[in-house]
C-alpha positions in Angstrom: 3.9 -6.2 -12.1 7.1 -4.2 -12.4 9.7 -5.0 -9.7 10.2 -1.2 -9.5 8.1 1.6 -10.7 10.1 4.8 -10.6 7.2 6.8 -12.1 5.2 5.8 -9.0 7.4 6.4 -6.0 4.7 5.6 -3.5 3.6 2.3 -5.1 2.8 -0.7 -3.0 5.8 -3.0 -2.5 6.5 -5.4 -5.4 6.0 -8.6 -3.3 2.5 -7.5 -2.4 1.6 -6.4 -5.9 2.9 -9.8 -7.2 0.7 -11.6 -4.7 -2.3 -9.6 -5.8 -1.5 -10.2 -9.5 -1.2 -13.9 -8.8 -4.6 -13.9 -7.1 -6.1 -12.1 -10.1 -4.4 -13.5 -13.1 -2.7 -16.9 -12.4 -3.9 -19.5 -14.8 -2.8 -21.5 -17.9 -0.4 -19.6 -20.1 0.0 -16.7 -17.6 3.4 -16.0 -16.0 3.4 -13.7 -13.0 7.1 -13.2 -12.3 9.6 -15.7 -11.1 13.2 -15.3 -9.8 14.7 -15.3 -13.4 12.3 -12.6 -14.5 12.7 -10.5 -11.3 16.5 -10.7 -11.8 16.1 -9.6 -15.4 14.0 -6.7 -14.4 16.6 -5.5 -11.9 19.3 -5.9 -14.6 17.5 -3.9 -17.3 13.9 -3.3 -16.6 10.9 -4.5 -18.7 13.0 -4.7 -21.8 15.3 -7.3 -20.2 12.3 -9.3 -19.0 10.9 -9.4 -22.5 14.3 -10.6 -23.8 14.4 -13.3 -21.1 11.0 -14.5 -22.1 11.9 -14.7 -25.8 15.0 -16.8 -24.8 12.8 -19.1 -22.7 10.0 -19.6 -25.3 11.8 -20.0 -28.7 8.9 -21.5 -30.7 8.1 -19.0 -33.5 4.4 -19.6 -33.0 4.5 -18.3 -29.4 3.1 -14.8 -29.2 3.9 -12.3 -26.4 1.8 -9.6 -25.0 3.2 -6.9 -22.7 0.3 -5.4 -20.7 0.6 -1.8 -19.5 -1.6 0.8 -17.9 -1.4 3.9 -20.1 0.5 5.8 -17.4 3.2 3.0 -17.4 3.3 2.7 -21.1 4.0 6.4 -21.7 6.5 6.5 -18.8 8.4 3.6 -20.4 8.2 4.7 -24.1 9.2 8.3 -23.9 12.6 7.0 -25.1 12.8 4.5 -28.0 12.7 0.9 -26.9 15.6 -1.4 -27.9 13.5 -4.6 -28.2 10.6 -5.2 -30.5 9.3 -8.1 -32.5 6.4 -9.0 -34.7 5.7 -11.7 -32.1 5.4 -9.0 -29.4 2.3 -6.9 -29.0 2.0 -4.0 -26.5 -1.4 -3.9 -25.0 -2.3 -0.6 -23.3 -5.2 -0.4 -20.9 -6.9 3.0 -21.2 -8.3 4.3 -17.9 -10.7 7.1 -17.6 -8.5 9.3 -15.4 -5.3 8.7 -17.3 -3.5 10.6 -19.9 -5.2 11.2 -23.3 -1.9 11.0 -25.2 -2.3 9.3 -28.6 -1.0 5.8 -28.8 1.3 4.9 -31.7 0.1 2.0 -33.9 3.5 0.4 -33.7 6.8 0.7 -31.8 9.5 -0.8 -34.0 8.2 -4.2 -35.2 5.6 -4.5 -32.4 2.0 -3.5 -32.8 0.4 -1.4 -30.1 -3.3 -1.9 -29.2 -5.5 -0.1 -26.8 -8.1 -1.8 -24.7 -10.6 -0.2 -22.4 -10.1 -1.4 -18.9 -13.1 -3.2 -17.3 -12.1 -1.5 -14.1 -11.3 1.9 -15.6 -12.7 3.6 -12.5 -10.7 1.5 -10.1 -7.4 3.0 -9.0 -5.3 3.3 -5.9 -7.0 6.6 -5.2 -10.5 5.1 -5.5 -9.5 2.2 -3.3 -8.1 4.5 -0.6 -11.3 6.7 -0.7 -13.6 3.7 -0.4 -11.6 2.3 2.5 -11.7 5.7 4.2 -15.5 5.6 3.9 -15.6 2.1 5.4 -16.4 0.4 2.0 -14.8 -2.4 -0.1 -14.7 -1.7 -3.8 -16.9 -4.4 -5.4 -14.3 -5.0 -8.2 -11.7 -6.4 -5.9 -11.6 -10.2 -5.6 -11.7 -11.9 -2.2 -8.0 -13.0 -2.6 -6.8 -9.5 -3.3 -9.0 -8.0 -0.6 -7.4 -10.4 1.9 -3.9 -9.2 1.0 -5.1 -5.5 1.2 -6.6 -6.1 4.7 -3.7 -8.3 6.0 -1.1 -5.7 5.0 -3.2 -2.6 5.7 -2.7 -1.4 2.2 -4.4 1.7 0.8 -4.9 3.3 4.2 -6.4 0.9 6.6 -8.5 -2.1 7.4 -12.3 -2.5 7.4 
């Protein structure tokens, strides 16, 4: 997750989003932040993180994928990006309630691909509404649910 999301001023704190991402994604070949990457983000945002990863993994066979929700993608790429590579693919998750802007096929040397989100109907708004009704969204894993409950995220505890 981004260390800071200026386009989402009321977003859950980074440390909690990182914990939820680790519960969801951690596995072989997956990197969910570390001090070097967090420092890079604070220095220069997602672009600096990408540069840091390219310095860390120099094998030309290594491929990189930057994952975005479509809202974050369009917030980040209203201005031209400084860092692209044919080894870097931008993967944009389309969600049902998000913008319908047309994705470019490439940014610089980097291809852009769209994927349909498996949880396209799951958003912070949906989570808050479910909790307000005393329900747990079925798409949320036990580990993530535990973090939400412990920290009273999204409006409460069930």
